[in-house]
C-alpha positions as CSV (number, residue, x, y, z in Angstrom):
1,M,25.7,34.9,2.4
2,I,26.4,32.2,5.0
3,N,26.9,34.7,7.8
4,D,23.6,36.4,7.0
5,L,21.8,33.0,7.0
6,L,23.4,32.0,10.3
7,A,22.4,35.4,11.8
8,D,18.8,34.8,10.7
9,I,18.7,31.3,12.2
10,E,20.2,32.4,15.4
11,E,17.7,35.3,15.8
12,N,14.6,33.6,14.5
13,G,15.1,29.8,14.4
14,R,16.6,27.1,16.6
15,M,20.0,26.8,18.0
16,I,20.2,23.1,17.0
17,D,20.0,24.2,13.3
18,Y,22.4,27.0,13.9
19,Y,25.0,24.6,15.3
20,S,24.3,22.1,12.5
21,L,25.1,24.7,9.9
22,V,28.2,26.1,11.7
23,N,29.4,22.5,12.1
24,L,29.7,22.2,8.4
25,F,32.5,24.7,8.5
26,D,33.8,24.6,12.0
27,Y,33.9,21.9,14.7
28,K,30.8,22.4,16.8
29,Q,29.8,18.8,17.5
30,S,29.7,19.2,21.3
31,D,27.4,22.2,21.0
32,L,25.2,20.3,18.6
33,M,25.0,17.3,20.9
34,E,24.1,19.5,23.9
35,E,21.3,21.1,21.8
36,L,20.0,17.8,20.6
37,K,19.8,16.4,24.2
38,K,17.3,19.2,25.0
39,Y,14.8,17.4,22.8
40,Q,15.3,14.0,24.5
41,N,12.9,12.5,27.0
42,P,13.7,10.0,29.9
43,D,12.3,7.1,27.8
44,G,15.2,7.6,25.3
45,G,13.1,9.0,22.5
46,F,12.8,12.5,21.2
47,G,9.9,15.0,21.1
48,H,9.4,18.7,21.9
49,G,8.9,19.6,18.2
50,L,12.3,18.3,17.0
51,E,10.3,17.5,13.8
52,P,8.5,20.8,13.8
53,D,5.2,19.6,12.2
54,T,4.3,17.9,15.5
55,M,4.7,19.9,18.7
56,L,3.9,17.3,21.3
57,P,6.6,17.2,24.1
58,S,6.5,13.4,24.6
59,S,8.5,11.1,22.5
60,S,7.5,10.0,19.0
61,V,9.1,7.9,16.3
62,V,9.0,10.7,13.8
63,C,11.0,13.0,16.2
64,T,13.4,10.3,17.1
65,N,14.1,9.6,13.4
66,E,14.8,13.3,13.1
67,A,17.3,13.0,16.0
68,I,19.2,10.3,14.1
69,H,19.7,12.8,11.2
70,F,21.3,15.2,13.7
71,L,23.4,12.4,15.2
72,N,24.7,11.6,11.7
73,E,26.4,15.0,11.7
74,I,28.4,14.1,14.8
75,E,31.5,12.1,13.9
76,D,32.7,11.6,17.4
77,S,31.3,8.2,18.4
78,K,32.1,8.7,22.1
79,I,29.9,11.7,22.6
80,K,26.9,10.1,21.0
81,E,27.1,6.5,22.1
82,N,24.8,6.9,25.1
83,V,22.2,8.7,23.1
84,I,22.3,5.9,20.4
85,R,21.9,3.3,23.1
86,D,18.8,5.2,24.4
87,I,17.3,5.4,21.0
88,V,17.7,1.7,20.4
89,K,16.0,1.1,23.8
90,F,13.2,3.5,22.8
91,F,12.6,1.7,19.5
92,E,12.5,-1.7,21.1
93,S,9.9,-0.4,23.6
94,K,7.7,1.1,20.9
95,Y,7.8,-1.9,18.5
96,I,4.2,-3.2,17.9
97,K,4.1,-6.9,17.3
98,E,0.7,-6.8,15.6
99,I,1.9,-4.6,12.8
100,E,5.6,-5.8,13.0
101,G,6.7,-2.2,13.0
102,W,6.3,1.3,14.5
103,E,3.7,4.0,14.6
104,L,5.1,7.4,13.7
105,V,3.2,9.3,16.4
106,P,1.5,8.4,19.7
107,K,-2.1,9.1,20.6
108,D,-1.3,12.2,22.5
109,V,-0.2,13.9,19.3
110,D,-3.8,15.3,19.1
111,N,-3.4,17.2,22.3
112,Y,-0.8,19.6,20.8
113,P,-0.5,21.7,17.6
114,H,0.4,19.6,14.6
115,A,0.0,19.2,10.8
116,I,-3.2,17.6,9.6
117,W,-1.3,14.4,8.4
118,W,-0.1,13.8,12.0
119,D,-3.7,13.5,13.3
120,Y,-3.6,10.2,15.2
121,S,-6.6,8.9,13.2
122,K,-4.4,9.1,10.0
123,V,-1.5,7.1,11.4
124,K,-2.8,3.9,9.8
125,D,-2.7,5.6,6.4
126,F,1.1,5.4,6.4
127,T,2.4,2.3,4.7
128,Y,5.1,-0.1,5.9
129,G,7.7,1.8,4.0
130,N,7.4,4.8,6.2
131,P,9.1,4.6,8.7
132,N,10.0,1.0,9.2
133,P,13.0,0.5,6.8
134,Q,15.0,3.4,8.1
135,I,14.5,2.4,11.7
136,I,15.5,-1.2,11.0
137,G,18.6,0.0,9.2
138,F,19.5,2.1,12.2
139,L,19.0,-0.8,14.5
140,Y,21.1,-3.1,12.4
141,N,23.9,-0.5,12.5
142,N,23.7,-0.5,16.3
143,S,22.7,-4.1,16.8
144,H,25.2,-4.5,19.7
145,F,22.7,-2.5,21.8
146,I,19.6,-4.6,20.8
147,K,18.2,-6.8,23.6
148,K,14.7,-7.8,22.4
149,L,14.2,-7.6,18.7
150,D,15.2,-10.2,16.0
151,I,17.1,-7.9,13.6
152,N,17.6,-10.6,11.0
153,Y,13.9,-11.2,10.8
154,L,13.2,-7.4,10.5
155,I,15.8,-7.0,7.7
156,A,14.2,-9.9,5.8
157,K,10.8,-8.2,6.1
158,V,12.2,-5.0,4.7
159,I,13.8,-6.9,1.8
160,K,10.5,-8.7,1.1
161,Y,8.6,-5.4,1.2
162,I,11.1,-3.7,-1.3
163,E,10.8,-6.8,-3.6
164,T,7.0,-6.9,-3.5
165,D,4.9,-3.9,-2.5
166,F,7.4,-1.0,-2.5
167,L,7.2,0.0,-6.2
168,K,3.4,-0.1,-6.2
169,E,3.2,2.4,-3.4
170,S,6.5,4.2,-3.5
171,S,6.3,7.9,-2.7
172,K,8.8,10.5,-1.4
173,H,9.0,9.3,2.2
174,N,8.8,5.6,1.5
175,L,11.6,6.0,-1.0
176,L,13.8,8.1,1.3
177,S,13.2,5.5,4.1
178,C,14.3,2.6,1.9
179,L,17.3,4.6,0.6
180,I,18.4,5.1,4.2
181,F,17.9,1.4,4.9
182,Y,20.2,0.7,1.9
183,T,23.0,2.8,3.3
184,Y,23.1,0.7,6.4
185,M,23.2,-2.6,4.7
186,P,26.1,-4.9,3.8
187,Q,27.1,-5.2,0.1
188,D,25.1,-8.4,-0.6
189,I,21.8,-6.9,0.5
190,Q,22.6,-3.7,-1.3
191,D,23.2,-5.6,-4.5
192,K,19.8,-7.4,-4.0
193,I,17.7,-4.2,-3.7
194,H,19.7,-1.6,-5.7
195,D,18.0,-1.9,-9.0
196,I,14.5,-1.7,-7.5
197,L,15.4,1.4,-5.5
198,Q,17.0,2.9,-8.6
199,K,13.8,2.3,-10.6
200,A,11.8,4.0,-7.9
201,V,14.2,7.0,-7.8
202,S,13.9,7.4,-11.6
203,K,10.1,7.2,-11.5
204,E,9.8,9.7,-8.6
205,L,12.1,12.3,-10.2
206,K,10.1,12.3,-13.4
207,V,7.0,13.7,-11.7
208,T,8.6,16.0,-9.1
209,K,7.7,19.7,-9.0
210,W,10.2,21.6,-6.9
211,E,8.0,24.5,-6.0
212,E,5.5,22.0,-4.5
213,Y,6.1,19.4,-1.7
214,S,7.8,16.7,-3.7
215,L,11.1,14.8,-3.9
216,Q,14.1,16.9,-5.0
217,P,17.4,15.4,-6.2
218,Y,19.4,17.1,-3.5
219,E,17.5,15.0,-0.9
220,I,18.8,11.8,-2.5
221,L,22.3,13.3,-2.7
222,L,22.3,13.7,1.0
223,I,21.6,10.0,1.5
224,D,23.6,8.3,-1.3
225,P,24.7,9.9,-4.6
226,I,25.0,6.5,-6.3
227,F,21.3,6.7,-7.1
228,L,21.8,10.0,-9.0
229,E,24.4,8.7,-11.4
230,K,21.7,8.5,-14.1
231,H,20.4,11.9,-13.3
232,L,23.4,14.2,-13.0
233,P,22.1,17.0,-15.3
234,L,18.9,17.1,-13.2
235,L,20.9,17.2,-10.0
236,E,23.0,20.1,-11.4
237,E,19.8,21.9,-12.3
238,N,18.4,21.3,-8.8
239,I,21.5,22.6,-7.1
240,E,21.3,25.8,-9.2
241,Y,17.6,26.1,-8.2
242,C,18.5,25.7,-4.5
243,F,21.3,28.2,-4.8
244,E,18.9,30.8,-6.3
245,K,16.5,30.1,-3.4
246,L,19.4,30.7,-0.9
247,S,20.2,34.0,-2.5
248,L,16.8,35.2,-1.3
249,G,17.3,34.0,2.3
250,L,16.5,31.0,4.4
251,I,14.7,28.1,2.6
252,Q,11.1,28.2,3.5
253,P,8.7,25.3,3.9
254,N,6.5,24.9,0.8
255,W,3.6,23.2,2.6
256,Q,0.8,24.1,5.1
257,W,-0.6,22.4,8.2
258,H,-4.2,22.9,7.1
259,Q,-5.0,23.5,10.8
260,Y,-3.4,25.4,13.8
261,E,-2.5,28.2,11.3
262,E,-1.1,30.5,14.0
263,D,1.2,27.8,15.4
264,F,2.3,26.8,11.9
265,N,3.3,30.4,11.2
266,R,5.3,30.4,14.4
267,I,7.3,27.2,13.6
268,K,8.0,28.1,9.9
269,S,11.4,29.5,11.1
270,H,12.2,26.1,12.7
271,W,11.7,24.4,9.3
272,A,13.6,27.2,7.6
273,G,16.7,26.6,9.6
274,R,16.6,22.8,9.0
275,L,15.8,23.1,5.3
276,T,18.6,25.7,4.8
277,F,21.1,23.4,6.5
278,N,20.1,20.5,4.2
279,V,20.4,22.6,1.0
280,I,23.8,24.1,2.0
281,K,25.1,20.6,2.8
282,A,23.9,19.3,-0.5
283,I,25.6,22.2,-2.3
284,L,28.9,21.4,-0.6
285,L,28.6,17.8,-1.6
286,S,27.8,18.5,-5.2
């Protein structure tokens, strides 16, 4: 089955997803890095549809966050050090003092095909929890490259957010962002926010509908399985569900752009490769 899925990605999808999947079974980190660099811009950020729902070539926070997910598949720190340094520089340059955080996409997003939620007029609809916590976690993990930002202040702001507003507005992406932040933090901070995050996980998993766009247990498994210890039967059921989906071919996106329909149909295969990689990795971890 894996060979058939790989052949489909190679023929119809993106090579970056092809090498990501091959890398789970065979060392392809150099090939993966070379593919990733094709999406990077001179400012250090990433664009060019690396997050396929926004096709602008210039750098965006959302595409740069996606680049970090690919970097996490590369264990060799030497071959990714310069790219990480570039990303830190990019995040520092895009930090907005007035909102004490980052905008997910820039204004020129509207000049290229994209999902309706990436319209620039909707950027302000995203809450602090998406994407700031995961960016701040990444910066903390690579603080030796920071030249401008006060990382301790930023971490304190995330902790305050989790302790106050987070549960009131938690949704799939806010939750995933805060879980990623958690994985980067030292034990004392993890202890401080663990129970709140666990409560949010349990709440979100109760209302999830896997056939629709919602949180699935395997997505939490990919970040930190500790938050699934109370939901192991549900995880097992979800892994079985994912395996059944794989038996039918690549995992397809279960959402629509609600605009640029022709372009969305064209990039579905981009998402299919990425989603398939995530599901196979989760199956291997389970």
